[in-house]
Backbone as JSON, one array per atom type, in Angstrom:
{
  "sequence": "MKIWDDYDDCIIGVGTRSGMLSVFIYDKQKMITKLVKRDGMSYEEALEFIDFNIEGAYIGEDTPILVNLLTPEEIKDYFEE",
  "N": [[-5.76, 1.66, -20.19], [-3.25, 4.01, -19.56], [-3.16, 7.59, -20.08], [-1.62, 10.58, -21.4], [-2.71, 13.56, -20.29], [-4.46, 15.92, -22.34], [-3.09, 15.37, -24.7], [-4.19, 13.71, -26.58], [-4.41, 13.93, -29.36], [-1.89, 13.39, -30.19], [-1.39, 10.75, -30.08], [-0.21, 7.87, -31.65], [-0.58, 5.21, -31.88], [-0.94, 1.89, -30.46], [0.99, 0.04, -28.27], [2.07, -3.29, -27.94], [3.23, -5.92, -25.88], [4.62, -9.06, -25.17], [3.05, -10.68, -22.57], [2.74, -8.37, -21.11], [1.1, -5.27, -20.18], [-0.83, -3.47, -22.61], [0.07, -0.37, -24.15], [-0.41, 3.15, -24.78], [1.05, 4.86, -27.54], [2.9, 7.71, -28.16], [3.69, 10.41, -30.37], [6.54, 12.08, -29.98], [7.52, 14.46, -31.15], [5.18, 15.64, -32.12], [3.98, 16.25, -29.7], [5.76, 18.14, -28.67], [5.52, 20.13, -30.64], [2.87, 20.83, -30.22], [3.0, 22.06, -27.67], [4.59, 24.26, -28.31], [2.95, 25.66, -30.15], [0.45, 25.88, -28.78], [1.06, 26.81, -26.17], [2.97, 28.71, -26.48], [5.65, 28.19, -26.04], [9.22, 28.05, -26.5], [11.02, 25.92, -28.8], [13.06, 24.61, -27.4], [12.25, 24.98, -24.72], [9.86, 23.52, -24.72], [10.8, 20.96, -25.35], [12.4, 20.45, -23.08], [10.37, 20.49, -21.12], [8.78, 18.27, -21.9], [10.72, 16.2, -21.76], [11.37, 16.21, -18.98], [8.89, 16.24, -17.49], [7.16, 14.4, -18.7], [8.38, 12.29, -20.33], [10.2, 11.52, -18.41], [8.65, 10.54, -16.39], [7.26, 7.93, -14.48], [4.4, 6.13, -14.4], [3.33, 3.73, -13.68], [2.89, 0.24, -14.74], [1.68, 0.49, -17.2], [2.62, 2.83, -18.34], [2.6, 5.29, -20.8], [4.36, 5.24, -24.0], [6.84, 7.26, -25.53], [7.7, 8.19, -28.8], [10.32, 8.82, -31.06], [10.15, 9.47, -34.27], [11.9, 8.07, -37.03], [13.81, 8.71, -39.98], [14.39, 6.7, -42.95], [17.17, 6.85, -43.42], [18.18, 7.59, -40.92], [17.54, 5.33, -39.44], [19.16, 3.45, -40.7], [21.65, 4.43, -39.89], [21.75, 3.61, -37.21], [22.28, 0.92, -37.41], [24.8, 0.9, -38.41], [26.52, 1.66, -36.47]],
  "CA": [[-4.45, 2.2, -20.53], [-3.07, 5.39, -19.09], [-2.94, 8.6, -21.12], [-1.09, 11.89, -21.0], [-3.82, 14.51, -20.47], [-4.37, 16.97, -23.35], [-2.25, 14.98, -25.82], [-4.84, 12.63, -27.34], [-4.14, 14.1, -30.78], [-0.49, 12.99, -30.44], [-1.31, 9.29, -30.03], [-0.01, 7.31, -32.99], [-0.85, 3.78, -31.88], [-0.94, 1.12, -29.22], [2.08, -0.93, -28.23], [1.81, -4.55, -27.23], [4.43, -6.7, -25.56], [4.25, -10.36, -24.63], [2.9, -10.79, -21.13], [2.7, -7.05, -20.47], [-0.05, -4.45, -20.54], [-0.73, -2.63, -23.79], [0.27, 1.04, -23.81], [-0.51, 4.11, -25.87], [2.32, 5.37, -28.06], [2.78, 9.11, -28.54], [4.73, 11.01, -31.18], [7.16, 13.11, -29.14], [7.61, 15.72, -31.89], [3.84, 16.23, -32.12], [3.75, 16.81, -28.37], [6.57, 19.36, -28.59], [4.88, 21.12, -31.52], [1.65, 21.27, -29.54], [3.38, 23.02, -26.62], [5.08, 25.48, -28.97], [1.8, 26.37, -30.73], [-0.61, 26.14, -27.81], [1.51, 27.51, -24.96], [3.94, 29.74, -26.83], [7.0, 27.85, -25.59], [10.22, 27.84, -27.53], [11.25, 24.49, -29.01], [13.91, 24.12, -26.3], [11.42, 24.92, -23.51], [8.92, 22.41, -24.89], [11.59, 19.73, -25.25], [12.75, 20.27, -21.67], [9.14, 20.15, -20.41], [8.42, 16.88, -22.23], [11.74, 15.31, -21.2], [11.32, 16.15, -17.52], [7.56, 16.0, -16.92], [6.43, 13.3, -19.32], [9.27, 11.17, -20.62], [10.87, 11.14, -17.17], [7.68, 10.12, -15.38], [6.78, 6.55, -14.48], [3.08, 6.13, -13.76], [2.86, 2.36, -13.59], [3.27, -0.68, -15.8], [1.13, 0.91, -18.5], [3.08, 4.18, -18.68], [2.7, 5.42, -22.26], [5.67, 5.33, -24.63], [7.07, 8.35, -26.47], [8.49, 7.74, -29.93], [10.93, 9.75, -32.0], [10.11, 8.83, -35.57], [13.16, 8.16, -37.73], [13.82, 8.53, -41.43], [15.16, 5.48, -43.3], [18.6, 7.1, -43.27], [18.49, 7.56, -39.49], [17.48, 3.92, -39.03], [20.38, 2.83, -41.23], [22.77, 4.87, -39.05], [21.78, 2.81, -35.98], [22.86, -0.39, -37.72], [26.19, 1.08, -38.8], [27.33, 2.02, -35.3]],
  "C": [[-4.38, 3.65, -20.07], [-2.8, 6.31, -20.28], [-2.21, 9.79, -20.53], [-2.19, 12.89, -21.32], [-3.47, 15.58, -21.51], [-3.48, 16.63, -24.54], [-2.86, 13.86, -26.66], [-4.54, 12.72, -28.83], [-2.71, 13.73, -31.16], [-0.31, 11.48, -30.35], [-1.19, 8.77, -31.46], [-0.26, 5.81, -33.03], [-0.88, 3.2, -30.49], [0.2, 0.11, -29.32], [1.69, -2.14, -27.43], [3.13, -5.29, -27.05], [3.98, -7.98, -24.88], [4.2, -10.34, -23.11], [2.82, -9.48, -20.39], [1.46, -6.31, -20.93], [0.21, -3.68, -21.83], [-0.6, -1.18, -23.34], [0.04, 1.91, -25.03], [0.88, 4.57, -26.26], [2.06, 6.77, -28.6], [3.95, 9.53, -29.42], [5.3, 12.2, -30.41], [7.23, 14.46, -29.86], [6.26, 16.42, -31.98], [3.54, 16.88, -30.77], [4.53, 18.11, -28.2], [5.93, 20.46, -29.42], [3.62, 21.68, -30.87], [1.97, 22.32, -28.46], [3.87, 24.34, -27.22], [3.89, 26.3, -29.47], [0.79, 26.79, -29.67], [-0.16, 27.05, -26.67], [2.56, 28.57, -25.23], [5.35, 29.46, -26.33], [7.95, 27.86, -26.79], [10.37, 26.33, -27.71], [12.03, 23.91, -27.84], [13.12, 24.0, -25.0], [10.47, 23.73, -23.57], [9.63, 21.07, -24.75], [11.94, 19.44, -23.8], [11.52, 19.86, -20.85], [8.77, 18.69, -20.64], [9.42, 15.91, -21.6], [11.6, 15.13, -19.7], [9.98, 15.66, -17.0], [6.82, 14.81, -17.49], [7.34, 12.1, -19.56], [9.95, 10.66, -19.35], [9.94, 10.64, -16.09], [7.31, 8.65, -15.57], [5.46, 6.55, -13.72], [2.47, 4.73, -13.72], [3.27, 1.53, -14.8], [2.77, -0.26, -17.17], [1.44, 2.38, -18.79], [3.2, 4.26, -20.2], [4.15, 5.56, -22.73], [5.71, 6.55, -25.53], [8.01, 7.85, -27.56], [9.05, 8.93, -30.68], [10.96, 9.03, -33.34], [11.42, 9.08, -36.31], [12.96, 8.04, -39.24], [14.56, 7.23, -41.74], [16.66, 5.66, -43.14], [19.02, 7.04, -41.8], [18.47, 6.12, -38.96], [18.75, 3.2, -39.47], [21.59, 3.18, -40.36], [22.88, 4.05, -37.77], [22.45, 1.45, -36.22], [24.34, -0.29, -38.08], [27.09, 1.39, -37.62], [28.07, 0.85, -34.73]]
}
């Protein structure tokens, strides 16, 4: 499985899909927080970096997945739309 270098501590699990390769799943907010703390980026700079350089990159069938964790209220909102 492919990884995003220097973000091992942001892995929250492994995703499996029928007939497809398993992939690592990363917590996007943890990755942003890491850039803010480690590299001194603002939240907006870190978000833009992740969106463009990581979330926007395809590195093969086993490209890792980024997850935005939701509260129960946020999940409910998706069903009400």
